[in-house]
ZAFI-682884 format. One record per residue (C-alpha): y negated, z, x negated. Coordinates in steps of 0.001 Angstrom, whole numbers, plus 500000, padded with zeros to 6 digits. Each point is the difference from the previous one (the first is absolute). Layout:
<lummars>
y: Y; z: Z; x: X
...
</lummars>
This chain:
<lummars>
y: 712586; z: 766484; x: 947393
y: 500602; z: 498111; x: 496788
y: 496581; z: 500977; x: 498693
y: 500765; z: 503672; x: 500673
y: 503271; z: 499739; x: 498045
y: 498229; z: 498377; x: 497067
y: 497421; z: 502815; x: 499932
y: 502748; z: 502635; x: 500032
y: 501828; z: 498273; x: 497134
y: 496753; z: 499879; x: 497976
y: 499358; z: 503693; x: 500578
y: 503592; z: 500842; x: 499067
y: 499756; z: 497944; x: 496802
y: 496738; z: 501709; x: 498968
y: 501460; z: 503443; x: 500621
y: 503043; z: 499169; x: 497865
y: 497836; z: 498787; x: 497126
y: 497804; z: 503093; x: 500238
y: 503061; z: 502260; x: 500077
y: 501557; z: 498242; x: 497001
y: 496752; z: 500317; x: 498012
y: 499686; z: 503712; x: 500733
y: 503494; z: 500714; x: 498776
y: 499718; z: 497701; x: 496933
y: 502773; z: 498534; x: 497874
y: 501269; z: 502556; x: 497397
y: 501022; z: 497238; x: 497590
y: 496545; z: 498421; x: 500029
y: 498333; z: 503373; x: 499568
y: 502228; z: 500781; x: 497011
y: 499235; z: 496642; x: 498404
y: 496264; z: 500479; x: 500450
y: 500132; z: 503539; x: 498536
y: 501973; z: 499008; x: 496897
y: 497922; z: 496876; x: 499458
y: 496760; z: 501992; x: 500073
y: 501363; z: 502667; x: 497667
y: 501213; z: 497331; x: 497586
y: 496578; z: 498346; x: 499923
y: 498298; z: 503319; x: 499268
y: 502446; z: 500861; x: 497210
y: 499674; z: 496537; x: 498458
y: 496201; z: 500289; x: 500023
y: 500115; z: 503431; x: 498360
y: 502436; z: 498698; x: 497390
y: 497667; z: 497118; x: 499114
y: 497089; z: 502420; x: 499630
y: 502084; z: 502252; x: 497731
y: 501092; z: 497077; x: 497814
y: 496388; z: 498854; x: 499671
y: 498844; z: 503486; x: 498935
y: 502837; z: 500290; x: 497461
y: 499171; z: 496607; x: 498483
y: 496325; z: 500905; x: 499660
y: 500799; z: 503386; x: 498428
y: 502463; z: 498409; x: 497580
y: 497522; z: 497320; x: 498922
y: 497344; z: 502612; x: 499330
y: 502192; z: 502226; x: 497855
y: 502464; z: 497706; x: 498248
y: 499520; z: 499958; x: 496247
y: 501358; z: 496540; x: 499243
y: 496905; z: 498202; x: 501263
y: 497079; z: 502429; x: 499654
y: 497390; z: 497261; x: 499859
y: 500741; z: 498462; x: 503413
y: 497627; z: 500757; x: 502838
y: 501636; z: 501290; x: 503164
y: 496835; z: 499571; x: 502047
y: 498236; z: 497076; x: 498274
y: 497220; z: 499719; x: 502573
y: 499041; z: 503656; x: 499674
y: 500244; z: 499831; x: 496206
y: 497897; z: 496848; x: 499961
y: 497264; z: 501702; x: 501982
y: 500029; z: 502900; x: 497528
y: 499755; z: 497663; x: 496999
y: 496786; z: 498505; x: 501394
y: 498253; z: 503182; x: 498895
y: 499253; z: 500923; x: 496410
y: 502451; z: 502595; x: 498717
y: 498756; z: 502903; x: 497853
y: 500003; z: 499413; x: 496246
y: 499335; z: 503397; x: 498421
y: 498919; z: 499967; x: 496351
y: 500895; z: 503280; x: 498284
y: 498009; z: 501120; x: 496936
y: 501998; z: 502323; x: 497752
y: 498769; z: 503353; x: 498752
y: 499275; z: 498966; x: 496412
y: 497819; z: 497086; x: 501098
y: 498032; z: 502105; x: 502454
y: 499420; z: 503117; x: 497873
y: 500372; z: 498702; x: 496443
y: 497168; z: 500091; x: 497432
y: 499532; z: 496235; x: 500318
y: 500276; z: 500044; x: 503788
y: 496625; z: 498347; x: 500589
y: 501359; z: 497209; x: 502177
y: 498057; z: 496797; x: 500407
y: 500024; z: 498321; x: 503403
y: 501948; z: 497125; x: 498468
y: 502770; z: 502359; x: 498886
y: 500869; z: 500849; x: 503609
y: 501762; z: 497085; x: 501758
y: 498209; z: 500849; x: 503231
y: 500053; z: 496409; x: 501232
y: 503753; z: 500272; x: 500439
y: 500258; z: 503558; x: 501367
y: 499417; z: 501586; x: 503383
y: 500174; z: 503598; x: 498718
y: 499218; z: 501656; x: 496690
y: 502197; z: 503040; x: 499295
y: 498434; z: 502557; x: 497639
y: 502043; z: 502850; x: 498470
y: 499317; z: 503721; x: 500277
y: 500850; z: 501689; x: 496703
y: 501542; z: 503464; x: 500087
y: 498149; z: 502663; x: 497996
y: 501344; z: 503411; x: 499042
y: 497883; z: 503108; x: 500332
y: 499268; z: 501776; x: 496708
y: 500452; z: 503382; x: 501685
y: 503554; z: 499873; x: 501355
y: 501323; z: 496486; x: 499246
y: 499970; z: 499154; x: 503701
y: 498833; z: 496710; x: 501387
y: 496202; z: 500052; x: 500396
y: 499166; z: 497824; x: 502996
y: 496256; z: 500610; x: 499836
y: 499782; z: 498840; x: 496383
y: 502137; z: 496959; x: 500757
y: 497852; z: 499026; x: 502988
y: 496778; z: 500568; x: 498040
y: 501190; z: 497872; x: 497093
y: 501062; z: 497155; x: 502249
y: 496829; z: 500205; x: 502092
y: 497873; z: 499480; x: 496882
y: 502057; z: 497022; x: 498888
y: 500358; z: 498646; x: 503526
y: 496267; z: 499892; x: 500691
y: 499142; z: 497746; x: 497074
y: 503210; z: 498007; x: 500286
y: 499613; z: 499236; x: 503697
y: 496331; z: 499071; x: 499674
y: 500824; z: 497410; x: 497352
y: 502980; z: 498560; x: 501871
y: 498258; z: 499837; x: 503387
y: 497301; z: 497747; x: 498574
y: 502561; z: 497270; x: 499361
y: 502715; z: 500834; x: 502552
y: 498511; z: 501717; x: 503060
y: 503102; z: 499214; x: 502078
y: 502261; z: 502334; x: 497993
y: 501373; z: 503136; x: 501654
y: 500355; z: 502926; x: 497587
y: 503087; z: 502225; x: 500117
y: 500880; z: 503015; x: 497863
y: 503489; z: 500410; x: 498547
y: 501831; z: 503103; x: 498808
y: 503195; z: 500329; x: 498035
y: 499393; z: 497140; x: 497576
y: 502513; z: 500603; x: 497206
y: 497829; z: 498413; x: 497321
y: 497840; z: 502169; x: 497744
y: 499550; z: 503336; x: 501706
y: 500351; z: 499089; x: 503640
y: 502945; z: 502289; x: 500694
y: 499518; z: 502941; x: 502336
y: 501679; z: 503436; x: 500053
y: 502275; z: 499216; x: 502929
y: 501655; z: 497160; x: 498068
y: 502344; z: 502503; x: 498384
y: 500069; z: 502788; x: 502594
y: 499511; z: 498585; x: 503477
y: 498000; z: 502788; x: 501594
y: 499380; z: 498930; x: 503580
y: 497082; z: 502377; x: 500656
y: 498205; z: 498874; x: 496831
y: 500641; z: 496402; x: 500969
y: 498604; z: 500448; x: 503510
y: 496923; z: 501865; x: 498755
y: 499362; z: 497301; x: 497435
y: 500213; z: 497186; x: 502568
y: 497586; z: 501762; x: 502350
y: 497485; z: 500558; x: 497186
y: 500467; z: 496421; x: 498845
y: 499369; z: 498612; x: 503487
y: 496841; z: 502103; x: 500315
y: 498746; z: 498710; x: 496638
y: 500842; z: 496386; x: 500921
y: 497896; z: 500289; x: 503155
y: 497093; z: 501543; x: 498106
y: 500185; z: 497266; x: 497345
y: 500087; z: 497212; x: 502618
y: 503321; z: 498650; x: 498764
y: 502437; z: 498110; x: 502184
y: 503377; z: 501615; x: 499471
y: 502644; z: 501721; x: 497860
y: 502888; z: 498638; x: 497938
y: 502830; z: 502369; x: 499023
y: 501804; z: 498625; x: 496955
y: 503602; z: 501189; x: 499972
y: 499132; z: 503566; x: 500992
y: 501622; z: 501148; x: 503199
y: 501875; z: 503317; x: 500405
y: 503108; z: 499213; x: 502004
y: 502286; z: 502904; x: 499111
y: 502051; z: 501350; x: 502889
y: 498106; z: 503278; x: 500372
y: 496644; z: 498170; x: 500240
y: 501081; z: 497162; x: 502254
y: 499138; z: 501428; x: 503416
y: 496675; z: 501607; x: 498956
y: 498935; z: 496729; x: 498369
y: 500783; z: 498021; x: 503145
y: 497834; z: 502337; x: 502085
y: 497220; z: 499899; x: 497417
y: 500071; z: 496209; x: 499623
y: 499776; z: 499490; x: 503756
y: 496730; z: 501952; x: 500088
y: 498766; z: 498500; x: 496732
y: 500593; z: 496445; x: 501212
y: 498050; z: 500748; x: 503173
y: 497101; z: 501160; x: 497827
y: 500171; z: 496863; x: 497838
y: 500000; z: 497681; x: 503008
y: 497133; z: 501862; x: 501623
y: 497785; z: 499237; x: 496992
y: 501381; z: 496504; x: 499368
y: 501639; z: 500835; x: 496655
y: 502995; z: 498196; x: 498531
y: 503044; z: 502052; x: 499010
y: 502255; z: 498253; x: 497454
y: 503018; z: 501293; x: 498071
y: 501878; z: 498295; x: 497161
y: 503593; z: 500854; x: 499187
y: 503093; z: 498646; x: 498285
y: 503291; z: 499366; x: 501739
y: 501682; z: 502753; x: 497981
y: 497580; z: 502846; x: 500776
y: 497548; z: 501159; x: 502634
y: 500616; z: 499077; x: 503607
y: 503189; z: 498080; x: 499157
y: 501897; z: 503083; x: 498859
y: 503339; z: 500503; x: 501792
y: 499659; z: 501750; x: 503331
y: 496433; z: 498934; x: 500685
y: 498915; z: 497613; x: 502718
y: 497260; z: 497644; x: 498784
y: 499604; z: 498666; x: 503539
y: 498855; z: 503454; x: 501147
y: 497486; z: 500284; x: 497154
y: 498676; z: 496478; x: 500561
y: 497795; z: 501096; x: 502885
y: 498029; z: 502336; x: 497717
y: 498876; z: 497323; x: 497495
y: 498188; z: 496699; x: 500233
y: 501805; z: 498328; x: 497094
y: 502985; z: 500613; x: 497718
y: 499817; z: 498546; x: 496493
y: 503496; z: 499349; x: 498631
y: 500141; z: 500325; x: 496197
y: 502814; z: 497823; x: 498641
y: 498661; z: 499257; x: 496522
y: 497363; z: 501101; x: 497577
y: 499746; z: 503338; x: 498197
y: 502316; z: 502591; x: 501455
y: 500574; z: 503216; x: 498013
y: 499157; z: 501744; x: 496734
y: 501948; z: 499096; x: 496883
y: 500672; z: 503630; x: 499160
y: 498639; z: 503445; x: 500724
y: 497396; z: 499938; x: 497219
y: 498501; z: 496547; x: 500490
y: 497915; z: 498431; x: 502731
y: 501568; z: 496616; x: 499331
y: 501585; z: 498110; x: 502876
y: 502926; z: 497624; x: 500150
y: 500433; z: 497032; x: 502356
y: 501953; z: 500824; x: 503122
y: 501735; z: 496639; x: 500267
y: 501438; z: 500346; x: 496472
y: 501874; z: 503209; x: 500844
y: 503180; z: 498082; x: 500713
y: 502108; z: 503115; x: 500593
y: 497655; z: 501170; x: 502770
y: 499832; z: 496721; x: 501852
y: 501718; z: 500013; x: 503366
y: 498825; z: 496617; x: 501255
y: 500495; z: 496539; x: 498580
y: 496501; z: 498677; x: 500527
y: 496530; z: 500872; x: 501190
y: 500803; z: 498373; x: 503348
y: 502931; z: 502389; x: 500419
y: 497718; z: 502953; x: 499346
y: 497582; z: 498996; x: 502743
y: 502872; z: 499214; x: 502352
y: 501235; z: 503557; x: 499521
y: 496544; z: 501339; x: 500806
y: 499799; z: 497945; x: 503186
y: 503534; z: 500931; x: 501074
y: 499056; z: 503665; x: 499606
y: 497594; z: 499597; x: 502913
y: 496654; z: 499210; x: 498345
y: 498018; z: 497381; x: 501939
y: 499578; z: 496774; x: 498024
y: 496284; z: 499902; x: 500689
y: 499530; z: 503377; x: 498263
y: 501978; z: 499270; x: 496833
y: 497915; z: 499145; x: 496916
y: 501243; z: 498337; x: 496817
y: 498959; z: 502054; x: 496954
y: 499430; z: 497740; x: 496974
y: 499176; z: 501575; x: 496641
y: 498150; z: 497868; x: 497449
y: 500705; z: 502383; x: 497116
y: 501956; z: 498805; x: 496980
y: 502200; z: 502140; x: 497769
y: 500850; z: 499774; x: 496303
y: 503408; z: 501278; x: 498864
y: 501200; z: 500714; x: 496471
y: 503704; z: 499205; x: 499962
y: 502356; z: 502556; x: 498521
y: 502740; z: 497428; x: 499424
y: 500322; z: 496266; x: 499618
y: 500510; z: 498112; x: 503240
y: 501217; z: 496455; x: 500614
y: 497342; z: 497351; x: 500439
y: 498193; z: 500023; x: 503368
y: 501792; z: 503159; x: 501166
y: 497867; z: 502528; x: 501853
y: 500292; z: 503517; x: 498528
y: 501011; z: 503001; x: 502039
y: 498462; z: 503443; x: 499632
y: 502829; z: 501128; x: 497710
y: 499263; z: 497214; x: 497509
y: 496277; z: 500760; x: 499627
y: 498427; z: 502443; x: 497577
y: 496414; z: 500131; x: 501279
y: 498015; z: 498518; x: 502843
y: 496276; z: 499374; x: 500263
y: 498141; z: 498788; x: 503047
y: 498024; z: 496803; x: 499474
y: 498069; z: 497395; x: 501941
y: 500254; z: 496317; x: 500753
y: 496788; z: 499117; x: 498178
y: 501570; z: 501423; x: 496822
y: 503357; z: 498331; x: 500494
y: 498699; z: 496556; x: 500922
y: 498322; z: 499770; x: 496600
y: 502978; z: 501395; x: 498072
y: 502588; z: 497649; x: 501472
y: 497965; z: 496980; x: 498926
y: 500897; z: 500911; x: 496434
y: 502948; z: 497977; x: 498764
y: 501634; z: 503147; x: 498632
y: 500795; z: 501120; x: 503555
y: 502869; z: 498462; x: 501966
y: 499368; z: 499899; x: 503753
y: 502726; z: 499942; x: 502676
y: 500401; z: 500646; x: 503722
y: 502582; z: 502493; x: 501238
y: 501665; z: 498616; x: 503117
y: 501353; z: 503375; x: 501155
y: 496733; z: 501912; x: 500040
y: 497999; z: 496765; x: 500493
y: 497517; z: 501076; x: 497337
y: 498834; z: 498367; x: 496756
y: 500454; z: 501721; x: 496672
y: 499191; z: 499359; x: 496351
y: 501697; z: 501145; x: 496820
y: 499222; z: 500184; x: 496296
y: 502247; z: 501820; x: 497558
y: 500677; z: 503430; x: 501556
y: 497081; z: 499843; x: 502462
y: 500547; z: 498969; x: 503606
y: 497289; z: 499507; x: 502656
y: 500593; z: 499800; x: 503719
y: 497093; z: 498819; x: 502124
y: 498946; z: 498086; x: 503093
y: 498784; z: 496417; x: 500132
y: 498847; z: 497761; x: 502822
y: 503534; z: 498887; x: 500793
y: 501360; z: 503532; x: 500348
y: 497129; z: 501361; x: 502106
y: 500136; z: 496957; x: 502279
y: 503686; z: 500698; x: 500522
y: 499205; z: 503554; x: 501093
y: 496995; z: 499024; x: 502117
y: 501969; z: 497305; x: 501826
y: 501999; z: 502760; x: 501713
y: 496991; z: 500821; x: 502168
y: 500166; z: 496705; x: 501877
y: 503752; z: 499384; x: 499691
y: 500918; z: 503434; x: 501365
y: 496894; z: 500460; x: 502194
y: 498901; z: 503163; x: 498192
y: 496715; z: 501856; x: 500352
y: 498257; z: 499206; x: 496707
y: 499768; z: 500775; x: 496285
y: 498954; z: 502848; x: 497702
y: 499111; z: 498726; x: 496519
y: 500330; z: 502854; x: 497500
y: 498116; z: 499991; x: 496675
y: 497661; z: 497123; x: 500863
y: 498162; z: 500702; x: 496751
y: 503105; z: 498861; x: 498106
y: 499301; z: 496428; x: 501081
y: 498070; z: 497586; x: 497780
y: 496691; z: 501004; x: 501576
y: 497739; z: 497996; x: 497663
y: 502158; z: 496892; x: 499619
y: 501138; z: 500292; x: 496383
y: 503084; z: 497899; x: 500751
y: 498532; z: 497798; x: 502726
y: 498260; z: 500692; x: 503273
y: 499099; z: 503630; x: 500767
y: 502445; z: 502166; x: 501968
y: 502836; z: 497441; x: 500071
y: 502596; z: 502433; x: 501378
y: 497841; z: 501339; x: 502824
y: 498912; z: 496451; x: 500824
y: 503629; z: 498895; x: 500176
y: 500871; z: 502866; x: 502356
y: 497029; z: 499237; x: 502234
y: 500860; z: 496302; x: 500097
y: 503626; z: 500720; x: 500919
y: 499232; z: 502589; x: 502690
y: 496987; z: 498407; x: 501655
y: 501082; z: 496386; x: 499534
y: 496591; z: 499166; x: 498509
y: 500104; z: 497510; x: 497100
y: 498529; z: 501561; x: 496872
y: 499518; z: 498257; x: 496675
y: 502302; z: 502073; x: 497794
y: 500570; z: 497531; x: 497166
y: 501521; z: 501979; x: 497123
y: 499002; z: 497392; x: 497404
y: 496305; z: 500575; x: 500447
y: 498624; z: 501513; x: 496798
y: 496787; z: 501440; x: 501368
y: 498362; z: 501016; x: 503228
y: 498735; z: 496769; x: 501514
y: 497672; z: 499313; x: 502859
y: 502957; z: 498880; x: 502109
y: 501519; z: 503469; x: 499599
y: 496776; z: 501609; x: 501165
y: 499903; z: 497677; x: 503012
y: 503613; z: 500930; x: 500784
y: 499046; z: 503673; x: 499933
y: 497173; z: 499363; x: 502437
y: 502204; z: 497899; x: 502292
y: 502717; z: 502657; x: 500004
y: 497498; z: 502706; x: 500888
y: 498574; z: 497840; x: 502788
y: 503480; z: 499265; x: 501363
y: 500962; z: 503666; x: 500028
y: 496771; z: 501119; x: 501656
y: 500408; z: 497284; x: 502641
y: 503430; z: 501332; x: 500906
y: 498649; z: 503533; x: 500193
y: 497381; z: 498955; x: 502535
y: 502757; z: 498411; x: 502079
y: 501502; z: 503391; x: 500694
y: 501747; z: 501185; x: 496865
y: 497604; z: 502850; x: 499451
y: 500812; z: 501555; x: 503334
y: 503724; z: 499802; x: 499215
y: 499693; z: 501586; x: 496578
y: 497842; z: 502881; x: 501196
y: 502268; z: 500988; x: 502871
</lummars>
């Protein structure tokens, strides 16, 4: 009897527990619901904070040289970045344009950019593309054969829009979109026929409102054509013109180009309507909207351009100014205080400034050297200034360098080792020690060995995978 009672009590207890579990406790259910919702919201909030911190670090201007993703950036820096050496129009087409292999610093370059000179038709003063292509083809054949013997690794690009000595095209003044599109198609066809490796557009890009949408459609098809044939598509622009005009979205245009060269110094615009003389961009104090070169590149990156596609444009050209009024000692003249400007070269300046009649100083604002004698003032680049510019590639994790006017360097070593400026840029970008002793008075065997070692180092990096990256 007692056992039967115990069994009934056990069954009753189990039924009560089962009944209580089916009904559930409302307080416990409420606690579980709110606890789960709180955990989900807290997790989402942490994810949002993490995304905001990453986005802020990428775009903040106060520390543009810090790497947000150091591991990814480190893996990119293991590859050789493109160093494009740009020959100006006068050097390529001039009467004394017979370049020797030693005049081209091919050991320190990955690409050689050759200019296409615009020619006017005698019949109707229109731009004659056939004559321009024929002229360049004749010069290109002999030029490339000579260069390839010494530097077979070089990739040859063609540039249009060079503002030096006749490189301007008709759509510089009147941006005709249909003419521009036709020209690019013909240029791409000629580049393929000439076995070149890409196109560089120097500060020529029609971005007026009425042409914006047609150009976007055209560039999407044109970029597909360039990628199909493995051609590079590069554009150079300043921060005050081109794709950075108000209302444009550089991020949207970035997908149509392989690289963007940002021009922050060098020769910028004509002195007046009748002369083909150029003045230095970084001396136009009234036009400057940024405090330093780093600020300029930070603006470009904040606009949406990928860091890996931004190129530093470094011009090696010098400029000689005749001052229209007396300036205090070591003061850099502005455009309003100059009477005439003439483009020069480093190999001329490096010999002049050794004369005791010239006083040499270094402008901290523009970070450029300059020399002065009486009413003459010379602004130029030296190894210190070009290293400062080239260091941005590694400090800001940029895509590479375009060296403009490579022929303005001391190509034969009149003031020391040959090509000291290009060597300094290569050494800074690639991290390869190069003997760039400025006190050397003649080309020594150690300089020739350094050239060979630099070429070997660059070619080794290319075989490690850089070539495939550059030709994408």
